N, C-alpha and C positions, 0 to 999 in steps of 0.2 A: 343527482338525486338529492343532494342537500337543498337546493333552491327548490324542487318539487314540494318537499315537505315543509318549507317555509311557505310556499302557496297555498298549501291545504290548510295550514295553522292561520294564515292570515283570512282565508275564506271563512274558515269557523269563526274566527273572531268576529267579522264584519257581521255573520249570521246571527250570533248573540247580541252584538250591539242593535241589529235591526229589530229584534224579537223583543229586546227590552224596551226600545222606543216605542214600538207598536203596543205594547202591553200598558205602558205608562200613559201614554197619549189618550187612552180610553178613559182614564182616572184624572184628568187635568182638572185642575181647580179654575171656575170662571167665575167673572161678574158680569151681568147682562141686565140691562135694562129690558123688562119685558112689556111695559105700557106707561107711557107718558102723554098727558093730555093737559091742556090749558083752557080756563074758564073765565068768562066775565062776570058771572054772579056766582054768590055763595051757596044759591039753593042748588044750581047745575053741580057745582063742586061735590056738594055733601050727598046728593043723590048718586053720583058716579061712583064715589069713595065707597058707601056702602054696598051699592050692586056689586063692585069689582071684589070687596072683601067677601061677600059671599059666594062668589065665583071661586076663590080660593079658600073658601071654608075657613073663615077666620071668625070669631067671636065679635060682634057688634059692639066694640067697648067705644063709648062715646069719645068724641074728640078731645073733650076736656082733660079725660086721663090718658091720653097718649104723651109720650116723652117731649117737650116743648123746648124749643130753641128760640130766642129773638134775639135779632139785631137791628140796632137802630143807629143810624147816622144822622147827619144834618139833612139828608134828601129822601132817604128810603126807611121803612119800616118793615121788616122780613120776618114772620111769624111760621115757624116751620115745626110740625108735629109727626112723631115716627111711631110706628110700633113693627115689632119683627113676629114672624111666625118660624119657629123652627121645622125642618122637614126631616132630618136626620142629625146625627151628630156634628157634621161637618157642612151642613147646607141649611141655608135659610130664605126667606123671603123678608123683604123690607119694603114698608109701605110708607111713604112720604107724601104728607099733605101741607101744602105750602101756601101763605097768604102774602100778596106783596103790595105795599100802599105807597105809592110815589106822586108827585114830588110832596115832601111834607115840610111844613113852616114856610108856606108860600102863600101868595095870595092867589095863585092860580088853582083851578080845581085839582083835587085829588083823583087820582086813577088807581083803581083796586082790581086786581087778578089773582087768580089760584092756579094752582098747578097740583097734579095729583102725578104719584112716580111709584111704579112696583119695582123693585131691584132682585134679582136672583144672586146670590153668592154661595158657591159651592162646587161639589164635584159635578163634572158634565154628566153623568149619568145618573144623578138624582133629580136633573131639571124635569120638570112634568108640564 
């Protein structure tokens, strides 16, 4: 009889753990790249950036006013501009536009390309 009671308690315990894992998995915090594209011309990049911003209903803030980070080395110049859009208290979209120039300080012709990334960070249930 004593082992039967232990068996029932163990089943209840496993059921409680299963339900807990099931309910918490619905609210997982995730980080996911939703969109990523590379361009060879600044015009293409800007056109797509503002097109994507309108899809996500973000005000068309000029790139000059985005948060800017610049990295310069002997061989490459990277200029990254970022804005955020909050969805809820714990979820947001990040929009990142990047310009790459390489090689610099070289007699060979410079190569320039652009990337645009949209990243989501937050609860999986808030992802739209």
